[in-house]
C-alpha positions in Angstrom: 0.1 -0.1 0.1 1.6 3.3 -1.1 2.4 6.0 1.7 0.3 9.1 1.8 3.3 11.2 1.3 4.2 9.2 -1.9 1.2 10.8 -3.7 1.4 12.2 -7.2 2.2 15.5 -7.4 -0.6 18.1 -8.3 -1.1 19.1 -11.6 -1.9 22.6 -12.5 -5.6 22.0 -13.8 -6.1 20.2 -10.5 -5.3 23.3 -8.4 -7.6 25.3 -11.1 -10.5 23.4 -10.9 -10.4 22.7 -6.7 -13.6 23.3 -5.3 -14.0 23.8 -1.9 -17.2 23.7 0.5 -19.2 27.1 1.1 -19.5 28.0 4.6 -22.0 31.2 5.8 -19.2 32.8 7.0 -16.7 31.5 4.7 -13.6 33.2 2.3 -14.2 34.9 -0.7 -15.3 32.8 -3.8 -13.4 34.8 -6.1 -10.2 35.6 -4.1 -9.7 32.0 -3.5 -10.1 31.2 -7.3 -7.8 33.8 -8.0 -5.3 32.6 -5.7 -5.4 28.9 -7.1 -5.0 30.4 -10.4 -1.7 32.2 -9.6 -0.3 28.9 -7.8 -1.5 26.7 -10.7 0.6 29.2 -13.1 3.7 29.2 -10.7 3.5 25.3 -10.9 3.4 25.1 -14.6 6.5 26.9 -14.7 8.2 25.3 -12.3 7.2 21.9 -13.8 8.4 23.4 -17.2 11.5 24.0 -15.8 12.2 20.8 -13.8 11.5 18.9 -17.2 14.1 21.1 -19.0 16.7 20.5 -16.3 15.9 16.8 -16.5 16.5 16.6 -20.2 19.2 18.9 -20.2 20.8 16.6 -17.4 20.4 13.4 -19.7 22.1 15.3 -22.4 25.0 16.1 -20.2 25.2 12.2 -19.1 25.2 11.3 -22.6 28.0 13.6 -23.8 30.1 12.8 -20.7 29.6 8.9 -21.4 30.5 9.4 -25.1 33.7 11.5 -24.0 34.7 8.8 -21.5 34.4 6.0 -24.1 36.5 8.1 -26.7 39.3 8.6 -24.0 39.2 5.0 -23.1 39.3 3.8 -26.9 42.3 6.4 -27.3 44.3 5.1 -24.3 43.9 1.4 -25.4 45.1 1.7 -28.6 48.8 3.7 -27.6 
């Protein structure tokens, strides 16, 4: 059984579409919706940046492996 802290991360649309129960003296729903949209927008930016960094990391690792292989091949035939 999965632990509660291992849940999937929120997606921006999940934040934007989140609904809350209405109470008699509750918070302003427009203010809540505005805040949720802002958080979702910032999450979109962060997740996009994370994907870009992960892709760059893979590219750098592949380049390093290729360089190490080339260096190893050069040293074997000397």
